N, C-alpha and C positions, 0 to 999 in steps of 0.2 A: 659861911652861914652854918650855925649849929643845927644838927638834926636829931640830937638826943641819942645817937648811936655810938658804939665803939668800933674801931677798925677791926676787920676780920681777916683771916687767912684760911688756907686749907688745913684740914685736920690730918691729912696724909699726903702722900705723893701720887701724882697722876702720871702715867706713862702711856702714850699712844703713838702709833706710827701709821703712815698711809701715803697714798699717791697725792701729788700736788696738782693744782689745776693748770698752771701756765707752762711750767717746765716739764711736767709729766714724770718728774723724778720722785723717789720715795724719800721722805724725811721723817725724823723721829723727834718727838717732843716729850720732855720730862718737866713737870711743873712741881716745884718744891714750895713748902710753906715759907712765908717771908716775915721779916720783922716789921712791926708797926712803924709807920713813918717813912718806910723805904719804897712803898708803892709797888707797881708791877713793872718788871723789866725783863728783857731777853738777854740770854747769854749765848753767844755764837762765836766759836773759836776763841774762847776766853775773853771776848770783848763784850762789855755790858752796854746794852742799848735800851734806855728807858722807853716805856710805852707812853710816849709824850708827843704832843703836837710839835714840840721843838725839833723833833727828828724825822718828821714826815717829809717825804719827797714825792713830787708829782709822778704819777705812774698810770698806765692804762689798765682799766678794769680790775683794779685792786688797790688796797692801801699798803704803802711801803714805808718802812722805817730804815734810816740809813745813818751810820756813824763811822767815821774813820775808814771809809771805803768798803764797809760791810753792809749788806742789805738783807732785810727780812721782809718778804712780800706776803700779801694775802693774810694780814693779821686780823681783819675785821670780825670774822666769825668767832674766833677764840676770845678776842677782847670783849665782844658783845656778851658772850656767856659769862665771863668773869665779872663784868660790870653789873649785869642784871642779877647775878646770883650773889653779889656782895662780897666777892673775893678782892679785897682792897690791896693786899700785899702778897706778892709771890715772885719767885724767880723762875723764868720760863727758859729752860735749857733746850736748845734746838740744834739739830745737826743733820747734815745731808750725808748720804752714803758716800759721796765723793768728797774726800777730805781737802781737796784743793779748791773747792768752791768758795767764792767770796760773797755769794748771795744764796739765800735759801728761802723756801716757801713753807708756810704752815700747811699741814695735810688738809685736804679738802673734804674727805669722806663723802657724804651724800649731797653736799652742797648746802647743808643747813648747819645750825649750831647744836643739833641734837647730841652728837657724840660727846661734845664738851660738857653739855649740861648733865648728861647721864654720868659722866666720869666725876664731875663735881659732887653730884648727889651721892655717888657711891662712897667717896672718901669723907664727905662731910665738911663742915666749916667750924672754925673755933675762933675765939677772941685772939687777936694778934697782940703780942707784947713787944716792946722795943728792946734794944740791946741791954737795957738796964733792968728789964723785967717789969716795966710799967705798961699799963694799957694806955691807949691814945684815943682821944675823941675823934670821931669821923665828921669832917666838915663837908659841905656841899656848896658849889658855886651858885650864886644867885644874881639876878639882873636887877639893876636899879631903874632901868628904862627899857622900852622895846628895842629889839635888835633886828636888823634886816640885811640880807645879802642876796645877790642874784647874779646869774651868769646865763646869757642867752635866754632861753625860755624856762630856766629852772630858778627856783628861789627857796629861801628858808627864812622864816620870821620867828622870833621868840618873844614872848610876853612874860613879865614877872608873874610868878605864881607861888603859892605855898606848897604845891606838890608837883611832881613830874607828870606831864601829860604830853603825848605826841600824836599828831595827826599827819598822815602822809598820803600824797596823791601821786598817781602816775597817769600818763596819757599816751597811748600808742594808736593814733587814729588810723594808721595804715595796717594795723594788725587787729582785726575785729575781735578775735578771741580774747584779747587782753583789753583793748579799748581804754576807757577811763575808769579808774578805780580809786577808792579812798578807804583808809583804815585808820581807826583811832584806838588808843590804848593808854592806860596808866602803866607805862612800859616797864617799870622796874618792880612791879608787884608780882603776885603769883600768876598773873595772866601771861607773863613772858614764856614760861615753860610750855603752857598749853596752847597758846595762840600765835607765838612769834618764833620761838627757837626751832621749830620743826619745818618752817617754811624754807623752800629750797631756791637756790640761784636759778634764774631763768635767762634764756637767750632767744634771739630771733633767728630762725633757721637760715633765712636769706643773708644773714650777716656772718655766718660761720666761716665761709670761705675767706672772707676779708680778714677776719681775726686770725685765722691760721696763717695767712700770707704775712702777717705782722709778727709771727713767731709766738703767738699767744695760744692758749687753751690746748696745748699739746696733751694734757691729761684729761681733757674734757670728754664726756660721754653721756649717753642717756641714763647712766646710773648716778651721775652727780650733778645733773641739771635738768630742769624741765624746759623742753624746746618747743617753741611755737612758730608755725609757719603763717605767713601773711595770707596764704590762700587755702591751706589745708587745716589750719587750727593746731591744736596740741598734738604732738607726735608721740608723746609717751605718757598718756593719761594713766590713772586718774590723778587729778590735783588733790592735795591734802585739804585745801580750802578753795572756794571759787575765786577769792582774791589773794591767792598765795603769792603772786608776784609783788603786790603792794606790801604785804606783810614782810616779805623778804627785804624790801627797801628799809622798813623800820628796823629790822635786825641789823642791817649794815650801818644805819645811822647811829644806833646805840653804840656799836663798836667804834665808829669814828669819833663820836662825841666823848667816849671814854678817855680819849687821848688828852682831854683837858684836865685830867686828874693830876693832883700834885701831892706828893708825900703821903700817899695812902688815903687821900680824900676821894670823894665821889667825883667822877668826871662829868656825868650828865647834869646839866644845870637844873636847879629848881625853877622850872619854867613851863609854860605851855608852848610847845614847839610845833610849828606847822611847816611841812616841807612838800615841795611839788617838783616833779621832774617829768 
């Protein structure tokens, strides 16, 4: 579906490093401007892994890309920022401090997408050209009929629409401080930076020990997540928004749906998306 826009890329290079959530290791990311039509892709040990649904592998508590035995974990916050800020084409070079690693994680920072949005804003955006020097129209996926998918007590439904709109709900009946929340937004406009990007990852305190026993969240702390106890409420207030957990689910969903992008197109469909978990 045409949207009257041309494909974009970064106007300069972004370089950030930081601790990762699950392994606790430090990784370094360098994002280079890309050619129109080539989309977003990772480079790890000289292996190219497109940021595409075709390379997603099931994993716990993060989104993981895998190709030829190499894995890149926790890509959702970075991809969310790139999709929302209109960076359609770029090469994402990532490396772990351990050169023998066959898997690597994207740095987690404060648990939000703020660091990526700020870095994108700092270098700016420009029109992307293909390898022949031509600009390329940006397309967006669209729906011809409603779409529905569910698993256990979670679901997502999407309806055809002329603009992007997302509504997300969460329900934690055993954690009163979170409870049931809903948040709605025209997710890919200016509201992303103000109302979504700064929302942080959250977790339930009573589940931390179990996650640690599974080898997860080795780099987790009160500095990169908001933690809520079922009995004591929030352990590291203040929240940035009363519904910050729900807003963060929107952040993650934008990153995950960005994986439907093809050849520099928009990944998030032109649709009214409703998600509940």
